[in-house]
LOVEXVO-821474 format. One record per residue (C-alpha): residue number from 0; residue in one letter; y, z, x. Coordinates in pm, whole numbers, plus 32768, in hexadecimal, padded with zeros to 4 digits. Last residue first. Layout:
<rs>
   keza   doba     py     pz     px
    NUM      a      Y      Z      X
...
</rs>
This chain:
<rs>
   keza   doba     py     pz     px
    722      p   5D07   2F9C   4A58
    721      d   5D0A   2F7B   4BD5
    720      l   5C16   2E80   4C5E
    719      p   5AF7   2E91   4D56
    718      g   5AA4   2D46   4E00
    717      v   5A30   2C03   4D5F
    716      s   58BA   2C1D   4DA2
    715      l   589A   2D97   4DC3
    714      r   596B   2DC6   4C89
    713      w   588E   2CCE   4BCC
    712      g   5752   2D87   4C33
    711      l   57EB   2ED2   4BC4
    710      w   585B   2E4A   4A73
    709      s   575A   2EFD   499E
    708      q   56D9   2EC4   483F
    707      r   5562   2EF2   4857
    706      r   5487   2DCD   4800
    705      c   5382   2E34   46FF
    704      p   522D   2DE0   478D
    703      q   51C9   2C75   476C
    702      d   5073   2C57   480B
    701      a   4FA8   2C8F   46D0
    700      q   4E71   2BBD   471D
    699      v   4DC2   2CD6   47DB
    698      a   4E13   2DD7   46CD
    697      v   4D9D   2CFA   45AF
    696      r   4C5B   2CAA   4667
    695      v   4C14   2E1D   469E
    694      a   4C55   2E64   452E
    693      k   4B6B   2D48   44CA
    692      p   4A55   2DD3   45A3
    691      s   4A56   2F0B   44C5
    690      g   4A50   3079   451C
    689      i   49FE   3149   464F
    688      l   4A60   30F2   47B5
    687      i   49C2   31C9   48C5
    686      v   4A4E   31B1   4A25
    685      m   499B   3257   4B4A
    684      r   49D0   32CB   4CAF
    683      r   4B40   32BE   4D11
    682      a   4BED   3285   4BC2
    681      r   4D69   326B   4B8D
    680      t   4D69   30F3   4BD1
    679      l   4CB7   30B0   4A88
    678      a   4DC3   3162   49BC
    677      t   4EDF   30A3   4A62
    676      y   4E31   2F56   4A21
    675      l   4DFB   2FAA   48B2
    674      l   4F6B   3006   488D
    673      n   4FDE   2ED6   4956
    672      r   4F17   2DED   4874
    671      q   4FA3   2E7C   4733
    670      l   4EFE   2F1E   4606
    669      m   500B   300E   458F
    668      i   505C   2F6D   443F
    667      y   4EEB   2F23   4402
    666      h   4E78   308C   441C
    665      q   4DAB   305B   42DA
    664      t   4CFB   2F43   4399
    663      v   4C3A   3043   4462
    662      m   4C10   3078   45D8
    661      p   4BBC   31E3   4623
    660      l   4BDD   322A   4799
    659      i   4AFE   331C   4857
    658      i   4B5C   335F   49C1
    657      v   4A7D   33E4   4AD6
    656      p   4ACE   345D   4C37
    655      y   4C3F   3481   4BDB
    654      e   4D79   33F6   4C80
    653      s   4EE2   3449   4C32
    652      g   502F   3396   4C63
    651      q   5038   3322   4AFC
    650      s   4F56   33EB   4A15
    649      k   5071   344C   4926
    648      h   50A4   32E0   48C3
    647      v   4F30   32B9   4877
    646      s   4F53   33D2   477A
    645      i   4E8E   3514   47A7
    644      a   4D3F   359A   472D
    643      y   4CB1   36E5   47AB
    642      a   4E1D   3732   47F1
    641      l   4E89   3831   46ED
    640      s   5002   3847   46DF
    639      l   5101   391C   4792
    638      e   527F   391A   479B
    637      d   5286   3993   4630
    636      l   51EA   3AD1   46B9
    635      d   5327   3B3F   476A
    634      a   53AF   3C23   4657
    633      e   5260   3CD7   4645
    632      d   5272   3D2F   47B6
    631      y   51D0   3C4F   48BA
    630      i   5165   3CD3   4A10
    629      v   5115   3BE7   4B31
    628      s   4FF7   3C24   4C26
    627      r   4FCD   3B42   4D56
    626      g   4E69   3AF7   4DCA
    625      e   4E45   3998   4D3F
    624      y   4F3B   39D0   4C22
    623      d   4EB5   3B0F   4B82
    622      v   4F5B   3B58   4A35
    621      t   4FB4   3CB5   49BE
    620      l   4FE5   3D1A   4854
    619      r   50D9   3DF0   4790
    618      h   50FC   3E6C   462B
    617      e   511C   3FD2   46B3
    616      a   5002   4058   45D9
    615      a   4F3F   3F10   45F2
    614      d   4F34   3F1A   476E
    613      l   4E7F   3DE4   47EC
    612      a   4E03   3DA2   494D
    611      c   4D7B   3C77   4A0F
    610      i   4E00   3B5C   4938
    609      t   4DA7   3A27   4A03
    608      g   4E92   3929   4A9F
    607      i   4F19   37C8   4A7A
    606      e   506E   3752   4AF6
    605      g   5103   363D   4A1F
    604      n   5271   36A3   4A23
    603      f   52BB   3798   4B38
    602      v   527D   3903   4B8F
    601      e   536A   39B3   4C7D
    600      k   538B   3AD6   4B87
    599      q   5506   3AC7   4B99
    598      y   54FE   394F   4BC7
    597      n   544C   3912   4A80
    596      n   5413   379B   4A5C
    595      r   5375   374E   490E
    594      l   521F   374A   4869
    593      h   513F   3833   4934
    592      m   4FD4   37DC   48EE
    591      v   4EB9   38C0   4886
    590      k   4D41   38EA   48BC
    589      d   4CD9   3A1F   47FC
    588      g   4C1D   3B36   48AE
    587      t   4CC3   3C51   47EF
    586      f   4D1C   3BD1   4696
    585      f   4E4D   3B1A   460C
    584      r   4E7E   3A8C   44AB
    583      g   4F05   3B7D   43A5
    582      a   5027   3BF9   4478
    581      l   4F26   3CBC   4545
    580      p   4DC3   3C8E   44CD
    579      k   4CD9   3DA9   4462
    578      a   4B91   3DAA   4522
    577      d   4A25   3D57   44DA
    576      h   4A07   3BE7   4487
    575      a   4B2A   3B58   4550
    574      a   4ABE   3C32   4673
    573      p   498D   3B51   46A1
    572      n   4A70   3A32   4711
    571      l   49D0   38D8   471C
    570      a   4975   387B   45B6
    569      q   4A85   393A   44FC
    568      q   4B8D   38C4   45F3
    567      l   4B02   3762   45E3
    566      l   4B34   3754   446A
    565      p   4C88   3801   447E
    564      n   4CFA   3702   4584
    563      l   4C6D   35CE   44D5
    562      h   4D46   35E1   439E
    561      l   4EA0   3604   4438
    560      t   4E43   352F   4567
    559      g   4DEF   33FD   449A
    558      v   4C8F   339A   4431
    557      a   4CAF   33F4   42C0
    556      s   4E0F   3367   42B9
    555      k   4F4B   33F1   435D
    554      h   4F9F   342F   44CA
    553      m   4F6A   32CA   4541
    552      p   4EDC   31F8   465E
    551      t   4DC4   32ED   46B4
    550      l   4D49   3386   47F8
    549      v   4C26   347B   4805
    548      q   4C0F   3519   495D
    547      v   4ACB   3589   49FE
    546      h   4ABB   364F   4B43
    545      r   4B41   37A7   4AF1
    544      v   4AD8   37CA   4985
    543      p   4999   36F9   4993
    542      d   4917   37B3   4AC8
    541      i   4832   36C6   4B81
    540      g   46B8   3691   4B8F
    539      l   46D2   3517   4B66
    538      e   45C2   34D4   4A65
    537      d   45AE   3623   49B1
    536      p   471E   3681   49D0
    535      i   4788   3520   4962
    534      r   468E   3505   4844
    533      r   46AC   365A   47A0
    532      t   47FA   3700   4757
    531      c   48F3   35FA   47CA
    530      l   482B   34CA   475E
    529      d   47D0   3568   4610
    528      v   493D   35BD   45C9
    527      i   49A6   3457   4615
    526      a   4889   33CD   453E
    525      h   48F6   34A3   4414
    524      a   4A5B   3423   4433
    523      v   49E5   32B9   4442
    522      h   48FC   32F1   4319
    521      a   4A18   3384   424B
    520      l   4AF8   325E   42A8
    519      s   49F5   3170   421C
    518      g   4933   305E   42CD
    517      q   48BE   30CD   4424
    516      e   486E   2FF7   4554
    515      i   483F   30B1   469A
    514      f   48C9   2FFC   47CC
    513      t   4876   3088   4922
    512      f   4908   3044   4A7B
    511      p   4867   312D   4B7B
    510      k   472B   3120   4AA3
    509      l   46A3   321C   49A7
    508      s   452C   3214   4977
    507      e   448B   3124   487D
    506      n   43C0   31B2   475B
    505      e   449F   3136   463F
    504      t   451F   2FFB   46EA
    503      l   4678   2FFA   4786
    502      p   4755   2EE9   46F6
    501      v   47B0   2DC8   47E1
    500      i   4923   2DFE   4814
    499      d   4955   2D77   4975
    498      p   4ACF   2D46   4981
    497      l   4B78   2C26   48CC
    496      e   4C68   2B5B   49A1
    495      g   4DE3   2B70   4993
    494      h   4E20   2B8F   4B0A
    493      r   4E5A   2D07   4AFE
    492      v   4D2C   2D2E   4A1B
    491      k   4C4C   2C81   4B1A
    490      h   4CE9   2D54   4C2D
    489      a   4C8A   2E91   4B72
    488      n   4B2D   2E06   4B3A
    487      i   4AEA   2DD5   4CAE
    486      i   4B8B   2F24   4D01
    485      i   4AAB   2FE0   4C0E
    484      p   4976   2F15   4C68
    483      s   49A7   2F82   4DD5
    482      q   491D   2E87   4ECF
    481      a   4A74   2DF3   4F14
    480      a   4AEB   2F4B   4F7D
    479      q   49F8   2F4B   50A3
    478      r   4A58   2DEA   5106
    477      f   4BD0   2E0D   50E7
    476      v   4C87   2D6C   4FC5
    475      e   4D85   2C73   504C
    474      k   4EC0   2C5D   4F79
    473      l   4FBD   2D3E   5025
    472      e   5119   2CE6   4FA9
    471      f   5228   2D1C   50AD
    470      t   538E   2D33   5032
    469      r   54CC   2D16   5103
    468      v   55E8   2D9B   5027
    467      t   56E0   2CAF   4F84
    466      e   55DC   2BEC   4EC1
    465      a   567A   2C69   4D79
    464      t   5523   2C63   4CD5
    463      i   5492   2D56   4DD6
    462      l   55A9   2E56   4DAB
    461      d   5598   2E31   4C31
    460      s   5420   2E6D   4C2C
    459      l   543F   2FA6   4D04
    458      v   555E   3031   4C35
    457      s   54E2   2FF5   4AD4
    456      g   55D8   30CE   4A14
    455      p   55CD   31FA   492E
    454      g   54D4   3317   4966
    453      v   535B   32F2   493F
    452      s   5358   31FF   4A62
    451      p   52C0   30A7   4A39
    450      l   514F   306F   49EE
    449      q   5091   2FD4   4B0E
    448      f   50C5   2E70   4B86
    447      v   51CD   2EDE   4C85
    446      d   50C9   2F9B   4D4E
    445      g   5183   307B   4E3F
    444      v   520B   30B8   4F9B
    443      l   5380   30DB   4FE0
    442      i   53E6   30EB   514E
    441      l   5549   315B   5197
    440      n   55BE   315D   5301
    439      a   56EB   3236   5352
    438      q   5845   31C0   53BF
    437      l   58DA   31F3   5263
    436      p   5863   335D   5263
    435      l   5795   33A5   5129
    434      a   582A   349F   5032
    433      k   58DE   339D   4F5D
    432      i   57A3   32C5   4F52
    431      l   56D9   33E6   4EC7
    430      n   57D2   344B   4DBB
    429      g   57EB   32E8   4D39
    428      m   5674   32BC   4D50
    427      l   5641   33F1   4C78
    426      l   5737   3376   4B72
    425      t   56A9   3215   4B6C
    424      d   553B   3270   4B49
    423      i   543C   328A   4C61
    422      m   52D6   3258   4BE7
    421      s   52AD   30FE   4C84
    420      a   52E8   31AA   4DD4
    419      e   5187   3238   4DDF
    418      d   51BD   328C   4F51
    417      v   5313   32C8   4FEE
    416      i   5344   32AA   5168
    415      l   5490   332C   51ED
    414      a   551A   32E8   5348
    413      q   5612   3379   5441
    412      t   5617   34D0   53A1
    411      d   56F7   35F8   5359
    410      l   5738   35B7   51EA
    409      p   58A7   3591   5197
    408      d   59A6   36A1   514C
    407      d   5AE3   35E5   50EA
    406      q   5A22   34B0   5075
    405      d   593A   358E   4FA9
    404      h   584A   36AE   4FE4
    403      e   5867   37E8   4F12
    402      f   57FD   373E   4DCF
    401      s   58A8   379B   4C89
    400      g   588D   388A   4B64
    399      e   5984   3981   4BFD
    398      s   58B1   3ABD   4BDC
    397      l   5767   3A03   4C08
    396      n   57C2   3953   4D4C
    395      y   56BA   3844   4D80
    394      g   5667   380F   4EEE
    393      l   5655   3699   4F36
    392      l   54FC   36B8   4FD3
    391      k   5488   3799   4EB8
    390      h   54EB   3697   4DB5
    389      l   5459   357B   4E83
    388      t   530B   362D   4E8B
    387      g   527A   3693   4FD8
    386      a   51AE   360A   50FA
    385      p   511E   36A8   5234
    384      r   503B   35CD   530C
    383      g   4EC2   359E   5307
    382      t   4EF7   343E   5282
    381      v   4DF2   3446   516C
    380      e   4E32   35AF   5108
    379      a   4FAE   359B   5117
    378      i   4FA6   345F   5044
    377      r   4ED7   3514   4F3D
    376      r   4FAE   364D   4F40
    375      a   50EA   357D   4F0B
    374      a   504A   34B9   4DED
    373      r   4FDD   35FD   4D46
    372      g   5134   369C   4D6E
    371      t   51E7   3571   4CDA
    370      p   52F0   3477   4D53
    369      a   5261   344B   4EB2
    368      a   52CF   34B3   5010
    367      l   52A1   3483   5187
    366      l   53C3   34D2   5271
    365      y   5408   3432   53C3
    364      d   5489   347E   551E
    363      r   5468   335C   5616
    362      g   53C5   33A5   5764
    361      i   533C   3248   57A7
    360      a   51D1   32B7   5786
    359      e   521C   339E   5662
    358      f   52C0   3283   55A1
    357      v   5197   31A2   55ED
    356      a   50A2   32AD   5574
    355      t   5167   32D5   5431
    354      i   515A   315B   5401
    353      a   4FE2   3151   5440
    352      r   4F95   325F   5342
    351      i   5079   31B4   5245
    350      l   4FBF   3070   5286
    349      t   4E72   3116   523E
    348      t   4F07   318E   50F3
    347      k   4F78   3030   5092
    346      g   4E2A   2F96   50FB
    345      t   4DE5   2E8E   4FF2
    344      g   4CDD   2F62   4F43
    343      p   4DAB   2F9A   4E0A
    342      g   4EC3   2E9F   4DC7
    341      g   4FEA   2E47   4EA0
    340      t   514E   2EA4   4EF6
    339      i   520A   2EF7   5034
    338      i   5386   2F00   501F
    337      v   545B   2F11   515B
    336      v   55BD   2F8A   51A3
    335      r   565D   2F8D   52FC
    334      q   558A   2E71   5389
    333      d   5559   2E1D   54FB
    332      f   546E   2F21   5591
    331      v   53AB   2F78   545A
    330      s   5383   2E01   542A
    329      e   5275   2E03   5539
    328      l   51A1   2EED   5467
    327      v   51D0   2E12   5334
    326      d   5160   2CDA   53EF
    325      l   5032   2D9C   5471
    324      q   4FD3   2DEE   5309
    323      a   4FE7   2C80   52A4
    322      e   4F15   2C1A   53D2
    321      s   4E0C   2D12   5365
    320      l   4DDF   2E60   5411
    319      a   4C9A   2EE4   54A2
    318      i   4C97   305D   54C4
    317      a   4C32   3144   55DF
    316      l   4D72   3211   55BB
    315      r   4DA1   3217   5735
    314      r   4D58   30A1   5757
    313      v   4E54   3048   5648
    312      v   4F5A   3129   56E6
    311      t   4F22   309E   5843
    310      e   4F38   2F37   57C7
    309      l   507A   2F84   570D
    308      i   5112   302A   583E
    307      r   50B1   2EFF   5915
    306      r   515D   2E13   5821
    305      a   529A   2EE8   5826
    304      n   52AE   2EFD   59A4
    303      v   5419   2E97   59BD
    302      p   5472   2F86   58A6
    301      a   5507   2ED7   5779
    300      p   567C   2E98   5777
    299      p   574C   2F85   569E
    298      v   5779   2F06   5537
    297      p   58D7   2E8F   54E2
    296      i   5975   2F3E   53B4
    295      d   59A2   2E49   5294
    294      l   584B   2E96   51FF
    293      m   58A1   3008   51E3
    292      a   59EE   2FB7   513B
    291      q   5945   2ED1   503F
    290      i   5846   2FE3   4FF7
    289      r   5966   30D9   4FD3
    288      r   5A2C   3008   4EDC
    287      a   5904   2F9D   4E04
    286      i   5874   30FB   4DE1
    285      v   59D3   318B   4DAC
    284      n   5A10   309C   4C8B
    283      e   58CF   30ED   4BD6
    282      a   5909   3263   4BFF
    281      e   5A73   324D   4B8C
    280      y   5A10   3187   4A59
    279      l   58F6   327A   4A0E
    278      a   59DD   33A9   4A20
    277      t   5ADE   32F7   4947
    276      p   59F0   32BC   4826
    275      y   5A03   3144   4831
    274      v   5A9A   3035   4755
    273      p   5A54   2ECC   47B9
    272      r   5B71   2DCD   47AF
    271      d   5A8E   2CAD   473C
    270      p   5A92   2C1B   489E
    269      a   5B26   2D0B   49A1
    268      r   5C9B   2D0F   49E0
    267      q   5CF8   2E15   48D9
    266      c   5BF1   2F17   4936
    265      i   5C2C   300F   481E
    264      t   5BFE   3174   4897
    263      v   5BA1   3293   47B1
    262      c   5C0A   3400   4799
    261      a   5D2D   33A7   487D
    260      e   5E2D   3434   4780
    259      a   5ED0   32DC   4769
    258      a   5D77   3242   4737
    257      m   5D28   3337   4620
    256      h   5E75   32E4   457B
    255      d   5E30   316F   4593
    254      l   5CDC   31A7   44F3
    253      a   5D77   3272   43D7
    252      d   5E82   3168   439C
    251      t   5D73   305D   4384
    250      v   5CA6   3137   4297
    249      c   5DD3   316E   41B2
    248      s   5E2B   2FFA   41BB
    247      h   5CC7   2F9F   4159
    246      d   5CB9   3091   4032
    245      l   5B81   3167   402D
    244      d   5A44   314D   3F5E
    243      f   596A   3207   405A
    242      a   5868   3103   40BE
    241      t   5941   2FD0   407A
    240      c   5A84   3041   411E
    239      c   59D0   30D7   424C
    238      r   58F1   2FA8   427A
    237      e   5A1F   2EC0   426F
    236      l   5AE5   2F89   436E
    235      l   59C0   2FA9   4460
    234      d   5968   2E38   4449
    233      q   5AD3   2DDB   448E
    232      r   5AE5   2EB9   45C1
    231      a   599B   2E51   465C
    230      v   58CA   2F8B   4691
    229      c   5898   3049   47D9
    228      t   579D   30F0   48C0
    227      h   5671   308A   47EE
    226      g   5522   313F   4808
    225      d   54D7   3173   4695
    224      d   5550   32DD   46AF
    223      c   5690   3251   4745
    222      a   56BE   3172   4611
    221      e   5691   32A1   452E
    220      e   5793   3360   45F7
    219      l   5884   323C   45CE
    218      l   5846   3235   4457
    217      y   5881   33AD   4441
    216      r   59C8   339C   44FE
    215      l   5A40   3288   4416
    214      c   59E8   3356   42E3
    213      a   5A93   348C   4370
    212      q   5BCC   33C0   43BB
    211      a   5BC9   3333   4259
    210      r   5BAD   3492   41CA
    209      q   5CDE   3504   428F
    208      g   5D9B   33CF   4223
    207      a   5D4E   3415   40B7
    206      d   5DDB   3577   40D9
    205      i   5CEE   3675   4044
    204      t   5D49   374F   3F1B
    203      l   5C0F   380E   3EC0
    202      d   5BB8   37F0   3D4E
    201      s   5A47   37D6   3D93
    200      q   592C   36DB   3D7C
    199      r   59BB   35CC   3E5B
    198      v   5A31   36C0   3F67
    197      i   58E6   377B   3F71
    196      t   5820   3636   3F8B
    195      d   5904   35BB   40A3
    194      a   58D7   36FB   4169
    193      i   575C   36FA   414B
    192      y   5752   3586   4198
    191      f   5824   35B5   42D1
    190      g   5760   36D9   4359
    189      i   560A   3633   4336
    188      r   5618   354B   4465
    187      p   56B8   3631   4567
    186      i   572B   378F   4505
    185      d   5879   37E9   45A6
    184      a   5945   36AB   4575
    183      a   58D9   365B   4411
    182      l   58D3   37CD   43BF
    181      r   5A4B   37E0   4401
    180      y   5A60   36FC   42D5
    179      p   5A4A   3830   41F6
    178      d   5B92   38CF   426B
    177      n   5C04   39C7   4163
    176      r   5AE0   3A14   407B
    175      l   59C2   39B9   4161
    174      v   5A66   3A60   428E
    173      d   5AAB   3BA2   41CE
    172      l   5946   3BA8   414E
    171      a   58BA   3B8E   42AE
    170      d   59A3   3C8B   4355
    169      a   589B   3DA1   4358
    168      g   57B8   3CCC   4432
    167      y   584A   3B76   4486
    166      q   5734   3AA8   4524
    165      k   5607   3B7E   44C7
    164      f   568F   3B9B   4365
    163      i   56AA   3A20   434B
    162      r   5548   39E8   43CD
    161      a   54B8   3AED   42E1
    160      g   5574   3A62   41B5
    159      h   54EA   3902   41DE
    158      a   53AD   395D   411C
    157      p   5490   39B0   3FF5
    156      k   54AD   383D   3FA9
    155      v   5618   37EF   3F5A
    154      g   5687   37AB   3DF3
    153      h   57C4   387C   3DF7
    152      a   5742   39AB   3D39
    151      q   560D   39AD   3E11
    150      l   56DF   39B8   3F4D
    149      f   57B0   3ADB   3ECC
    148      t   5678   3B9E   3E64
    147      m   55E1   3B63   3FBC
    146      l   571B   3BE7   4064
    145      a   571F   3D1C   3F88
    144      r   55B1   3D52   3FE2
    143      v   55FE   3D33   4154
    142      q   571D   3E29   4137
    141      h   565C   3F28   4068
    140      h   558C   3FDB   416C
    139      a   569B   3FC0   4275
    138      q   5799   4053   4182
    137      w   56B9   417A   4130
    136      a   566D   41B9   429F
    135      d   57E0   41AE   42F2
    134      s   582F   42A3   41D8
    133      i   571E   4393   424B
    132      r   579E   4380   43B1
    131      r   5905   43BD   4341
    130      a   58A2   44EC   4271
    129      s   57DF   4577   4399
    128      e   5915   4556   4474
    127      p   59F9   45F5   436C
    126      g   5911   471F   4345
    125      i   57EC   4744   4256
    124      g   5750   48A0   4257
    123      r   57FE   4913   411B
    122      v   586D   47EA   4048
    121      e   59E1   479E   4045
    120      a   59A6   46BA   4173
    119      l   590E   45BF   4081
    118      r   5A6F   458C   3FFD
    117      e   5AB9   4499   411A
    116      p   59B6   43AC   4083
    115      q   5A95   435F   3F57
    114      e   5A1D   4211   3EC9
    113      e   58B2   41E5   3F32
    112      i   5843   434A   3F76
    111      i   5913   43CB   3E4F
    110      k   5878   42CD   3D60
    109      l   571E   432E   3DD8
    108      t   575A   449F   3D92
    107      e   580D   447F   3C42
    106      a   56DB   44F5   3B7E
    105      q   56F5   4652   3C1C
    104      f   5805   4666   3D26
    103      h   57CE   47C0   3DBD
    102      r   5667   4810   3D60
    101      l   5604   46A7   3D9C
    100      l   569F   469E   3EF7
     99      r   55F6   47E3   3F5D
     98      e   54A3   476A   3EDE
     97      a   54C5   461F   3F99
     96      t   551C   46D7   40DB
     95      k   53E4   47AD   40BD
     94      l   52FB   4687   4074
     93      g   5382   45A0   4183
     92      i   54BF   44D5   418F
     91      g   5524   445C   42E9
     90      k   549B   42FC   42BE
     89      v   54B6   427B   4159
     88      l   5377   41DF   40CE
     87      g   52A5   4306   413D
     86      s   520A   4338   3FE5
     85      c   52B7   4488   3FB3
     84      l   53FB   43E3   3F44
     83      y   5352   430E   3E3A
     82      q   526E   4422   3DBC
     81      r   539A   450B   3D92
     80      i   5465   43F6   3CE8
     79      e   5347   43C4   3BEF
     78      e   5340   453A   3BA9
     77      i   54BA   4545   3B7A
     76      g   54BD   441C   3A8B
     75      a   557A   42DA   3AD5
     74      p   54AD   421F   3BD7
     73      l   555D   40FF   3C89
     72      l   5503   3FA2   3C19
     71      v   54E6   3EA1   3D2F
     70      e   5509   3D3D   3CB0
     69      f   541F   3C1B   3CF4
     68      h   5426   3AA4   3CDB
     67      s   5319   3995   3D09
     66      v   51EA   3A79   3CFD
     65      s   5091   39DD   3CCD
     64      f   4FBF   3AB8   3BE6
     63      q   4E4A   3A96   3C26
     62      q   4D13   3A46   3B58
     61      g   4BD2   3A0E   3C19
     60      y   4B97   3A51   3D87
     59      r   4AB6   392B   3DE4
     58      p   4B2C   3802   3D16
     57      h   4C8B   389A   3CF6
     56      n   4D15   3891   3B96
     55      q   4E8E   389D   3B73
     54      w   4F86   396A   3AAE
     53      s   50F8   392A   3ADB
     52      g   5229   39D9   3B65
     51      n   532E   3AE0   3B27
     50      l   52EC   3C40   3BA4
     49      r   53A3   3D81   3B4F
     48      l   5347   3E83   3C54
     47      i   5300   3FF6   3C84
     46      d   528B   403A   3DE9
     45      g   5186   414E   3DEB
     44      p   50A6   40AF   3EF0
     43      r   5181   3FF3   3FE6
     42      p   51FE   3E8E   4004
     41      e   52D3   3E5B   413C
     40      p   536C   3D0B   40DD
     39      i   52ED   3C53   3FA5
     38      h   5283   3AE6   3FC7
     37      g   516A   3AA2   3ED2
     36      l   501D   3B21   3E52
     35      v   4FB4   3BFC   3D2F
     34      t   4E55   3C70   3CD9
     33      i   4E2E   3D38   3B97
     32      l   4DCB   3EA2   3B5B
     31      a   4D48   3F1A   3A0C
     30      a   4DD5   4053   3967
     29      q   4EFE   3FAF   38BF
     28      g   5041   404C   383E
     27      a   5116   3FC3   3956
     26      p   505F   3EBB   3A23
     25      r   4F8B   3F49   3B40
     24      f   4F98   3E6B   3C76
     23      k   4E98   3E2F   3D89
     22      a   4F46   3D7B   3EA3
     21      i   4F59   3C34   3F66
     20      m   507F   3C02   404F
     19      f   515A   3AF6   40ED
     18      h   5277   3B96   41AD
     17      s   5288   3A63   4295
     16      d   5274   3B1C   43DF
     15      g   51DA   3C68   4373
     14      n   50BA   3BBD   42C2
     13      r   5021   3CB7   41CC
     12      f   4EC9   3CCC   412C
     11      t   4E13   3DC2   4048
     10      v   4F3E   3E94   3FDD
      9      r   4EEA   3FB0   3EF1
      8      e   4F5B   4038   3DA0
      7      i   509C   3F71   3D7D
      6      q   515D   3FCD   3C45
      5      g   51AA   3F3C   3AF1
      4      e   5277   3E32   3A45
      3      i   5209   3CD6   39DC
      2      c   52C4   3B92   3998
      1      s   5220   3A44   3951
      0      m   5289   38E0   39A3
</rs>
């Protein structure tokens, strides 16, 4: 480790989200500038800093100083203070005000601003209100830096400072010093480890039970991130004791306390006494209770002329239905809850069209919905009928953080048809089933072989496994679909057979189902860029940004989203060469994805749009989501990511004309049959696999995805239980 002091001469790069910066720095007593890089908030020319870190040699940029810790040094001499105040660092202090302050307070000026700001009103031309504004600006300028210094001193990466300051603002330091485990509840995933690191490396007095509760909460959150709704009680206790070196009796008492406070629910009558976050327990239980209640209510007799109605509908739609599809249509009259599942090309969408036509023919009100905006728009397009997202259907109330429709204010409908039902997680299904009248029809349509929902639970799979709800599996691939190489190969993968992976020859044109063999990760990445910039536009005549989607199993690695997105951005967006980016990564024209549900903006997880405007001065950008403009301020930018390449999970519910999927053995941990199958079923016109045949074989043979811990199927089989 080395230590240098000096001042920033100019800032060459700054990321407003993470506070990572690169600057030219002049060490004290030296004429030559050096390059420094690290996490320093709001770096400005003229800042005097003490930097701790290490020297490193970059293959392209040469010697650099990597900062691990920093300390702001305030200038001592009058001339240095004058330069500091006139630099614009403190809002409200210009040249004239700086001169007045210096004449009055001399070398004590900065000390007065920081420690006795009320005395600023002694200076002619500065009233109490101006003094307060100067003091506030000073505090705002130094709060983030004080926070970063605190984090550094306690072994926490300074990159986390931006997220903490965004969460707590001026109260951030107070929270860290007095209630650090509050981070575990307020900042998912990283909050717990930040808090626990601070506690272990400081002299803070934290009750052992309080720490045990935070550890248990973290382990449950981690399980939810992995798709589980609960964890077996004994497993949870043992993992907590082992991972965090806690006494078993202390952890047991902490869990009992959390259960008494209703933070968690322990289902005492279920096998292994699973522990749930209470919201997930209630959701799982309400799904089972209300579905059982719906099935117990007698279904009204079918219309006398039901068969004639079906024949009229089929004739009007000019479609030929299979026997399996006709069975489903007839079940509309005698089943309260129905599940329709099947692979691509088996007629699920055609069946939805027919069901809506039947409902209209018999005068039954219905709603059509899907979990995501893209899936809802797609089903609306193919049926010619309005459809919306489940979130919009339920009416999220932003001020109360809940849905407007529930059992006390149910949806006004006699039937609900939900497409892409495999994407529905336990919490969303719990809210949906509460809002649906018990006398209504519920028709869930989805492909159970696709990846499960991003959120916890496996609702569609559990409902089918329980065999409580009537399930129709469509197996026949219709003639037109059966001629599609994409659908043929998707069904091969679904049944554990290798798809057609004969490598494309050098001069051969792209085919609807193409496999391009490449050895190294670098060659795979290069081939992806070449396909997007040259081959696909030349051979297909389509826009590679709008009509091509790169899907990848992982975020990391040379062919993960984190590496491919900047490569494709440079290759496909001319603005990336000429303009200055916002937050270090966004340019006008960029393809971006929204990462979490934002009910205030009415933009939901997984929606893809294009940056149509960028205001660097205001640190703001505007994204166009298929004709609807949404503004993002700097504080919102962590909800966006580049979307030239996205994960297969994020592609669920969407379709693209062309998909490109790298298949490499380095992604071994993620190579699963359902992941490959899901990716293939996202394409309408062309699939291009790039990588090694071995990776494809590994994925097809790996048909043992991690089973999610959920007791929904068991509850449906034995009846809902109280804890």
